[in-house]
C-alpha positions as a Markdown table, in Angstrom:
| # | Residue | x | y | z |
|---|---|---|---|---|
| 1 | Met | 39.6 | -19.8 | 3.6 |
| 2 | Tyr | 37.1 | -16.7 | 4.1 |
| 3 | Arg | 39.1 | -15.7 | 7.2 |
| 4 | Lys | 42.4 | -15.9 | 5.6 |
| 5 | Ile | 41.0 | -13.9 | 2.8 |
| 6 | Gln | 39.3 | -11.2 | 5.3 |
| 7 | Asp | 42.5 | -11.1 | 7.2 |
| 8 | Glu | 44.8 | -10.1 | 4.2 |
| 9 | Asp | 42.2 | -7.1 | 3.5 |
| 10 | Pro | 40.1 | -6.4 | 6.7 |
| 11 | Arg | 38.7 | -3.3 | 5.0 |
| 12 | Tyr | 36.3 | -5.3 | 2.6 |
| 13 | Pro | 35.1 | -8.2 | 4.9 |
| 14 | Val | 34.3 | -11.4 | 2.9 |
| 15 | Val | 32.3 | -12.7 | 5.9 |
| 16 | Ser | 30.2 | -10.6 | 8.3 |
| 17 | Leu | 28.5 | -11.7 | 11.6 |
| 18 | Phe | 26.3 | -9.1 | 13.4 |
| 19 | Asn | 24.3 | -9.2 | 16.7 |
| 20 | Leu | 21.1 | -7.5 | 15.1 |
| 21 | Glu | 19.3 | -7.0 | 18.3 |
| 22 | Asn | 22.2 | -5.3 | 20.0 |
| 23 | Asp | 23.6 | -3.7 | 17.0 |
| 24 | Pro | 20.8 | -3.1 | 14.2 |
| 25 | Gln | 23.2 | -0.8 | 12.3 |
| 26 | Glu | 25.7 | -3.7 | 11.6 |
| 27 | Thr | 28.6 | -1.5 | 12.9 |
| 28 | Lys | 30.6 | -4.4 | 14.7 |
| 29 | Asn | 31.7 | -7.4 | 12.6 |
| 30 | Leu | 31.7 | -10.1 | 15.2 |
| 31 | Ala | 33.1 | -13.0 | 12.7 |
| 32 | Lys | 36.6 | -12.8 | 14.1 |
| 33 | Asp | 35.0 | -13.4 | 17.7 |
| 34 | Tyr | 33.2 | -16.5 | 16.7 |
| 35 | Pro | 35.1 | -18.5 | 14.0 |
| 36 | Glu | 33.4 | -21.8 | 15.0 |
| 37 | Leu | 29.7 | -20.3 | 14.5 |
| 38 | Val | 31.0 | -18.5 | 11.1 |
| 39 | Glu | 32.3 | -21.9 | 9.9 |
| 40 | Glu | 28.8 | -23.6 | 11.0 |
| 41 | Leu | 26.7 | -21.1 | 8.9 |
| 42 | Leu | 29.2 | -21.2 | 5.8 |
| 43 | Glu | 28.6 | -25.0 | 5.9 |
| 44 | Glu | 24.7 | -24.5 | 6.1 |
| 45 | Ala | 24.7 | -21.9 | 3.5 |
| 46 | Glu | 26.8 | -24.2 | 1.1 |
| 47 | Ile | 24.4 | -26.9 | 1.5 |
| 48 | Ala | 21.3 | -24.5 | 1.1 |
| 49 | Ile | 22.6 | -23.4 | -2.2 |
| 50 | Glu | 24.2 | -26.5 | -3.6 |
| 51 | Asn | 21.2 | -27.4 | -5.9 |
| 52 | Ala | 20.1 | -24.0 | -6.4 |
| 53 | Pro | 19.7 | -22.7 | -9.9 |
| 54 | Lys | 22.4 | -20.8 | -11.4 |
| 55 | Pro | 21.8 | -16.7 | -10.7 |
| 56 | Trp | 20.9 | -14.6 | -13.7 |
| 57 | Arg | 23.9 | -12.7 | -15.0 |
| 58 | Thr | 22.9 | -9.0 | -16.0 |
| 59 | Asp | 26.3 | -8.5 | -17.8 |
| 60 | Met | 25.7 | -11.1 | -20.6 |
| 61 | Ile | 23.8 | -10.6 | -23.7 |
| 62 | His | 22.2 | -13.4 | -26.0 |
| 63 | Val | 24.2 | -14.5 | -29.0 |
| 64 | Asp | 21.4 | -13.4 | -31.5 |
| 65 | Ala | 20.8 | -10.0 | -30.0 |
| 66 | Pro | 21.1 | -7.1 | -32.4 |
| 67 | Val | 24.3 | -5.1 | -32.0 |
| 68 | Ser | 24.5 | -1.3 | -32.8 |
| 69 | Phe | 27.6 | -0.1 | -34.4 |
| 70 | Leu | 27.1 | 3.4 | -33.8 |
| 71 | Leu | 29.0 | 5.0 | -31.1 |
């Protein structure tokens, strides 16, 4: 799925894979060169975050928060 999205618009990579030892500035995305490794790492990431708490959203406000009507 991720590779299909990335192929549609490669200017904004969805998945990135870098060799930090040889490319510390992260200039060459190796994700297309190693699709099996990308799939393996994505599966590991899904397992790691499966039971993680939901992230705090900073674009939400509490329903009882005061609202200013002044613009």
